[in-house]
GUNULUM-869839 format. One record per residue (C-alpha): x, y, z; residue number from 1. Coordinates in nm, 3 decimals. Example, Ala and Ser with C-alpha at 12.3 -4.5 7.8 and 13.67 -1.06 7.14 Angstrom:
<sites>
((1.230 -0.450 0.780) 1),
((1.367 -0.106 0.714) 2),
</sites>
This chain:
<sites>
((-0.295 1.364 3.950) 1),
((-0.268 1.301 3.577) 2),
((-0.603 1.204 3.429) 3),
((-0.626 0.885 3.231) 4),
((-0.862 0.794 2.948) 5),
((-1.011 0.450 2.907) 6),
((-1.293 0.279 2.721) 7),
((-1.604 0.210 2.931) 8),
((-1.812 0.014 2.684) 9),
((-1.956 0.044 2.336) 10),
((-1.975 0.408 2.230) 11),
((-1.838 0.543 2.559) 12),
((-1.510 0.700 2.663) 13),
((-1.429 0.791 3.022) 14),
((-1.175 1.040 3.159) 15),
((-1.093 0.981 3.522) 16),
((-0.892 1.184 3.768) 17),
((-0.909 1.088 4.134) 18),
((-1.259 1.114 4.276) 19),
((-1.390 1.294 3.966) 20),
((-1.468 1.107 3.645) 21),
((-1.637 1.211 3.323) 22),
((-1.749 1.009 3.025) 23),
((-1.941 1.032 2.700) 24),
((-2.209 0.775 2.623) 25),
((-2.378 0.743 2.286) 26),
((-2.738 0.633 2.318) 27),
((-3.036 0.601 2.088) 28),
((-3.154 0.955 2.170) 29),
((-2.815 1.127 2.140) 30),
((-2.480 1.164 2.312) 31),
((-2.475 1.194 2.691) 32),
((-2.211 1.352 2.914) 33),
((-2.169 1.173 3.245) 34),
((-2.008 1.325 3.553) 35),
((-1.935 1.138 3.876) 36),
((-1.792 1.300 4.188) 37),
((-1.718 1.033 4.445) 38),
((-2.036 0.829 4.477) 39),
((-2.264 1.093 4.322) 40),
((-2.322 1.094 3.947) 41),
((-2.525 1.283 3.690) 42),
((-2.589 1.247 3.317) 43),
((-2.690 1.515 3.065) 44),
((-2.749 1.512 2.691) 45),
((-2.477 1.702 2.510) 46),
((-2.731 1.880 2.289) 47),
((-2.915 2.006 2.598) 48),
((-2.589 2.141 2.739) 49),
((-2.517 2.319 2.410) 50),
((-2.867 2.470 2.398) 51),
((-2.834 2.591 2.759) 52),
((-2.495 2.743 2.677) 53),
((-2.636 2.913 2.366) 54),
((-2.923 3.062 2.570) 55),
((-2.665 3.239 2.786) 56),
((-2.623 3.483 2.496) 57),
((-2.979 3.626 2.499) 58),
((-2.976 3.619 2.880) 59),
((-2.658 3.829 2.892) 60),
((-2.782 4.062 2.618) 61),
((-3.116 4.126 2.788) 62),
((-2.947 4.176 3.125) 63),
((-2.689 4.418 2.984) 64),
((-2.949 4.621 2.795) 65),
((-3.175 4.641 3.101) 66),
((-2.879 4.774 3.304) 67),
((-2.812 5.040 3.041) 68),
((-3.160 5.168 2.957) 69),
((-3.369 5.398 3.173) 70),
((-3.412 5.763 3.267) 71),
((-3.034 5.772 3.305) 72),
((-2.903 5.588 3.001) 73),
((-2.559 5.431 2.987) 74),
((-2.347 5.322 2.696) 75),
((-2.160 4.990 2.692) 76),
((-1.839 5.163 2.796) 77),
((-2.006 5.338 3.087) 78),
((-2.163 5.011 3.202) 79),
((-1.822 4.845 3.194) 80),
((-1.678 5.129 3.402) 81),
((-1.956 5.085 3.658) 82),
((-1.901 4.710 3.681) 83),
((-1.526 4.756 3.725) 84),
((-1.571 5.031 3.985) 85),
((-1.436 5.313 3.768) 86),
((-1.740 5.545 3.765) 87),
((-1.931 5.800 3.970) 88),
((-2.128 5.712 4.283) 89),
((-2.452 5.814 4.111) 90),
((-2.410 5.566 3.825) 91),
((-2.308 5.290 4.065) 92),
((-2.624 5.352 4.267) 93),
((-2.839 5.345 3.952) 94),
((-2.692 5.018 3.829) 95),
((-2.626 4.824 4.150) 96),
((-2.918 4.937 4.366) 97),
((-3.197 5.011 4.118) 98),
((-3.144 4.799 3.810) 99),
((-2.927 4.498 3.886) 100),
((-3.152 4.327 4.146) 101),
((-3.443 4.344 3.903) 102),
((-3.237 4.214 3.612) 103),
((-3.090 3.923 3.810) 104),
((-3.414 3.821 3.983) 105),
((-3.578 3.791 3.640) 106),
((-3.325 3.520 3.553) 107),
((-3.376 3.335 3.883) 108),
((-3.756 3.344 3.870) 109),
((-3.760 3.246 3.503) 110),
((-3.547 2.940 3.575) 111),
((-3.770 2.847 3.872) 112),
((-4.085 2.874 3.660) 113),
((-3.926 2.672 3.380) 114),
((-3.837 2.393 3.624) 115),
((-4.184 2.398 3.778) 116),
((-4.350 2.370 3.438) 117),
((-4.118 2.085 3.343) 118),
((-4.213 1.889 3.655) 119),
((-4.587 1.912 3.595) 120),
((-4.575 1.856 3.221) 121),
((-4.365 1.548 3.285) 122),
((-4.595 1.413 3.557) 123),
((-4.913 1.475 3.358) 124),
((-4.761 1.386 3.018) 125),
((-4.958 1.683 2.890) 126),
((-4.830 2.019 2.756) 127),
((-5.117 2.187 2.943) 128),
((-4.993 2.047 3.273) 129),
((-4.861 2.379 3.396) 130),
((-4.891 2.546 3.741) 131),
((-5.072 2.846 3.594) 132),
((-5.323 2.624 3.413) 133),
((-5.399 2.375 3.692) 134),
((-5.449 2.642 3.957) 135),
((-5.133 2.647 4.168) 136),
((-5.057 3.010 4.080) 137),
((-5.414 3.099 4.177) 138),
((-5.370 2.911 4.503) 139),
((-5.051 3.100 4.584) 140),
((-5.233 3.424 4.497) 141),
((-5.516 3.327 4.735) 142),
((-5.265 3.261 5.012) 143),
((-5.111 3.608 4.969) 144),
((-5.455 3.774 4.965) 145),
((-5.552 3.597 5.288) 146),
((-5.237 3.700 5.479) 147),
((-5.272 4.056 5.346) 148),
((-5.635 4.078 5.458) 149),
((-5.528 3.949 5.800) 150),
((-5.292 4.246 5.824) 151),
((-4.960 4.068 5.770) 152),
((-4.708 4.247 5.549) 153),
((-4.350 4.202 5.440) 154),
((-4.156 3.954 5.231) 155),
((-4.165 3.666 5.479) 156),
((-4.540 3.678 5.537) 157),
((-4.613 3.707 5.165) 158),
((-4.374 3.419 5.096) 159),
((-4.541 3.205 5.360) 160),
((-4.885 3.285 5.222) 161),
((-4.779 3.202 4.867) 162),
((-4.614 2.872 4.961) 163),
((-4.899 2.757 5.188) 164),
((-5.166 2.863 4.938) 165),
((-4.990 2.687 4.651) 166),
((-4.927 2.368 4.851) 167),
((-5.285 2.358 4.984) 168),
((-5.415 2.388 4.628) 169),
((-5.179 2.116 4.505) 170),
((-5.286 1.876 4.780) 171),
((-5.653 1.950 4.706) 172),
((-5.606 1.882 4.334) 173),
((-5.408 1.568 4.413) 174),
((-5.675 1.439 4.652) 175),
((-5.962 1.507 4.411) 176),
((-5.773 1.356 4.115) 177),
((-5.664 1.044 4.305) 178),
((-5.832 0.724 4.183) 179),
((-5.600 0.431 4.259) 180),
((-5.323 0.669 4.154) 181),
((-5.309 1.004 3.978) 182),
((-5.342 1.011 3.601) 183),
((-5.228 1.313 3.401) 184),
((-5.549 1.398 3.216) 185),
((-5.764 1.379 3.529) 186),
((-5.508 1.588 3.720) 187),
((-5.522 1.863 3.454) 188),
((-5.904 1.866 3.437) 189),
((-5.943 1.882 3.815) 190),
((-5.675 2.152 3.829) 191),
((-5.851 2.367 3.570) 192),
((-6.174 2.343 3.770) 193),
((-5.998 2.439 4.095) 194),
((-5.822 2.726 3.913) 195),
((-6.158 2.867 3.799) 196),
((-6.298 2.841 4.151) 197),
((-5.995 3.012 4.306) 198),
((-6.003 3.289 4.044) 199),
((-6.361 3.366 4.146) 200),
((-6.266 3.349 4.514) 201),
((-5.977 3.590 4.459) 202),
((-6.206 3.833 4.282) 203),
((-6.453 3.816 4.570) 204),
((-6.176 3.873 4.825) 205),
((-6.059 4.181 4.632) 206),
((-6.411 4.326 4.615) 207),
((-6.501 4.252 4.976) 208),
((-6.177 4.371 5.134) 209),
((-6.070 4.720 5.233) 210),
((-5.984 4.952 4.942) 211),
((-5.619 4.990 5.045) 212),
((-5.580 4.613 5.075) 213),
((-5.752 4.560 4.741) 214),
((-5.519 4.809 4.571) 215),
((-5.210 4.650 4.728) 216),
((-5.318 4.302 4.620) 217),
((-5.411 4.421 4.269) 218),
((-5.069 4.580 4.215) 219),
((-4.892 4.270 4.343) 220),
((-5.120 4.041 4.142) 221),
((-5.015 4.201 3.813) 222),
((-4.676 4.029 3.840) 223),
((-4.416 4.305 3.856) 224),
((-4.041 4.306 3.920) 225),
((-4.033 4.680 3.981) 226),
((-3.868 4.777 4.307) 227),
((-3.694 4.442 4.357) 228),
((-3.429 4.463 4.630) 229),
((-3.111 4.270 4.695) 230),
((-3.281 4.102 4.992) 231),
((-3.554 3.964 4.768) 232),
((-3.294 3.854 4.514) 233),
((-3.090 3.668 4.777) 234),
((-3.399 3.499 4.925) 235),
((-3.527 3.396 4.580) 236),
((-3.184 3.266 4.472) 237),
((-3.129 3.057 4.785) 238),
((-3.481 2.913 4.779) 239),
((-3.470 2.835 4.407) 240),
((-3.122 2.680 4.433) 241),
((-3.221 2.452 4.723) 242),
((-3.538 2.340 4.543) 243),
((-3.349 2.287 4.216) 244),
((-3.089 2.069 4.390) 245),
((-3.364 1.867 4.556) 246),
((-3.535 1.829 4.218) 247),
((-3.208 1.714 4.061) 248),
((-3.203 1.431 4.314) 249),
((-3.541 1.316 4.181) 250),
((-3.458 1.364 3.812) 251),
((-3.405 0.993 3.749) 252),
((-3.738 0.909 3.913) 253),
((-3.906 1.173 3.699) 254),
((-3.758 1.013 3.387) 255),
((-3.884 0.671 3.496) 256),
((-4.232 0.810 3.570) 257),
((-4.250 0.941 3.211) 258),
((-4.239 0.576 3.098) 259),
((-4.564 0.503 3.283) 260),
((-4.654 0.400 3.638) 261),
((-4.625 0.028 3.569) 262),
((-4.278 0.057 3.418) 263),
((-4.166 0.291 3.697) 264),
((-4.287 0.041 3.957) 265),
((-4.091 -0.240 3.789) 266),
((-3.782 -0.015 3.797) 267),
((-3.823 0.022 4.173) 268),
((-3.975 0.371 4.189) 269),
((-4.229 0.432 4.470) 270),
((-4.474 0.593 4.228) 271),
((-4.727 0.785 4.436) 272),
((-4.477 0.892 4.700) 273),
((-4.242 1.019 4.428) 274),
((-4.527 1.205 4.256) 275),
((-4.625 1.373 4.581) 276),
((-4.268 1.488 4.651) 277),
((-4.228 1.615 4.294) 278),
((-4.559 1.803 4.317) 279),
((-4.443 1.971 4.639) 280),
((-4.112 2.071 4.477) 281),
((-4.286 2.201 4.163) 282),
((-4.540 2.404 4.360) 283),
((-4.267 2.546 4.584) 284),
((-4.072 2.666 4.278) 285),
((-4.385 2.842 4.153) 286),
((-4.450 2.987 4.498) 287),
((-4.098 3.137 4.510) 288),
((-4.174 3.335 4.195) 289),
((-4.523 3.430 4.311) 290),
((-4.399 3.548 4.649) 291),
((-4.132 3.776 4.501) 292),
((-4.308 3.919 4.196) 293),
((-4.668 3.803 4.194) 294),
((-4.809 3.571 3.927) 295),
((-4.594 3.564 3.612) 296),
((-4.817 3.356 3.390) 297),
((-4.746 3.124 3.096) 298),
((-4.368 3.102 3.141) 299),
((-4.406 2.764 3.312) 300),
((-4.638 2.660 3.028) 301),
((-4.417 2.769 2.739) 302),
((-4.061 2.702 2.863) 303),
((-4.072 2.317 2.870) 304),
((-4.235 2.296 2.525) 305),
((-3.982 2.533 2.372) 306),
((-3.700 2.340 2.542) 307),
((-3.827 2.012 2.392) 308),
((-3.818 2.166 2.044) 309),
((-3.470 2.314 2.088) 310),
((-3.319 2.007 2.256) 311),
((-3.492 1.751 2.031) 312),
((-3.607 1.539 2.325) 313),
((-3.935 1.431 2.165) 314),
((-4.205 1.391 2.429) 315),
((-3.957 1.390 2.716) 316),
((-3.915 1.698 2.931) 317),
((-3.567 1.835 2.999) 318),
((-3.515 2.006 3.334) 319),
((-3.196 2.192 3.237) 320),
((-3.338 2.303 2.902) 321),
((-3.664 2.421 3.063) 322),
((-3.476 2.619 3.327) 323),
((-3.254 2.781 3.062) 324),
((-3.550 2.877 2.841) 325),
((-3.738 3.020 3.139) 326),
((-3.428 3.215 3.243) 327),
((-3.423 3.371 2.896) 328),
((-3.798 3.435 2.862) 329),
((-3.856 3.640 3.179) 330),
((-3.565 3.887 3.126) 331),
((-3.676 3.937 2.765) 332),
((-4.037 3.994 2.872) 333),
((-3.931 4.233 3.149) 334),
((-3.714 4.428 2.905) 335),
((-4.018 4.471 2.679) 336),
((-4.233 4.566 2.978) 337),
((-3.990 4.840 3.082) 338),
((-3.902 5.000 2.750) 339),
((-4.129 4.891 2.464) 340),
((-4.423 5.110 2.563) 341),
((-4.271 5.453 2.601) 342),
((-4.257 5.583 2.956) 343),
((-4.498 5.317 3.082) 344),
((-4.321 5.060 3.298) 345),
((-4.562 4.769 3.268) 346),
((-4.568 4.464 3.496) 347),
((-4.380 4.176 3.340) 348),
((-4.689 3.961 3.398) 349),
((-4.884 4.178 3.155) 350),
((-4.633 4.098 2.879) 351),
((-4.607 3.725 2.950) 352),
((-4.985 3.684 2.961) 353),
((-5.023 3.851 2.620) 354),
((-4.747 3.644 2.459) 355),
((-4.853 3.334 2.651) 356),
((-5.213 3.373 2.543) 357),
((-5.110 3.355 2.178) 358),
((-4.890 3.056 2.258) 359),
((-5.179 2.881 2.435) 360),
((-5.408 2.929 2.135) 361),
((-5.139 2.782 1.907) 362),
((-5.081 2.493 2.147) 363),
((-5.452 2.409 2.169) 364),
((-5.483 2.425 1.790) 365),
((-5.187 2.192 1.749) 366),
((-5.322 1.947 2.004) 367),
((-5.663 1.946 1.831) 368),
((-5.495 1.883 1.495) 369),
((-5.289 1.595 1.631) 370),
((-5.583 1.417 1.796) 371),
</sites>
């Protein structure tokens, strides 16, 4: 069917073709691209789309370099031959079985962490409202330690421990912070206190447990992508995609909640129920990353703030921008972890915590200066 173009109001042009229609709307905060498929619609700022597209460049560069570098190094031409199937079995094994799952899972987990950070910074209206600051990472870590001490091993048990530990922590923080609703500052303060308590509990578990268990938990707790398999990649991708789609369905509610509880209520948003669902989705996204790689700290803290600067959204959080920034940060950090320190293949969590620590100091200094 030939598409037709028609005006849809001041500053808007729509292109329609059957059940699919697109339009551009010019608002006070920029130009928005609207897509409607049947009865389902979505709207995105054009600048955010351009930033996300631009971030594909560093993502592709980091991924390509990580596929090339290692004990067996490949040039760009050799990598192309491997990808097109015109190479030896040894090089195909190196790229497809050893390096590619790790490179791709870094993108998936980075996007999941970016989305999780965006949810909590939006709900708390605070740049410190991040899963690794308010204790959800520590809770997921506790869940994994508990199932490991109980003798359970394998991806599914670790995943279950991470999800249950993270959700239990989130519900505890929510319950303790609830006073005729949940306010952002109180949520962050309660979360920081719970995070400190869980960190001490995790340390005690590690000391009191069997040496082999303690070593296994310590290696996992460093946050490493080394040894990632295709099974882990598939599980992480499916889980993150399902959670991201569910979160997209609540994006409009999240935007309304940023305006304040009273305004959101007037707009018809069930405030506390929506907050609880969004908290569960945000914690689950963090738990996906924690289950696969262990705690990768500060990505969820930094990605939404960087996305706000790049996308010029002011105080509003952008889900797509946060996911794109996270998807670029983790591959870059993992590339540094693998090759920037000689023959030492460091956990990616060790790199993100160093960079994130400097970012946190800068963020606290900026917040102190602005208050």
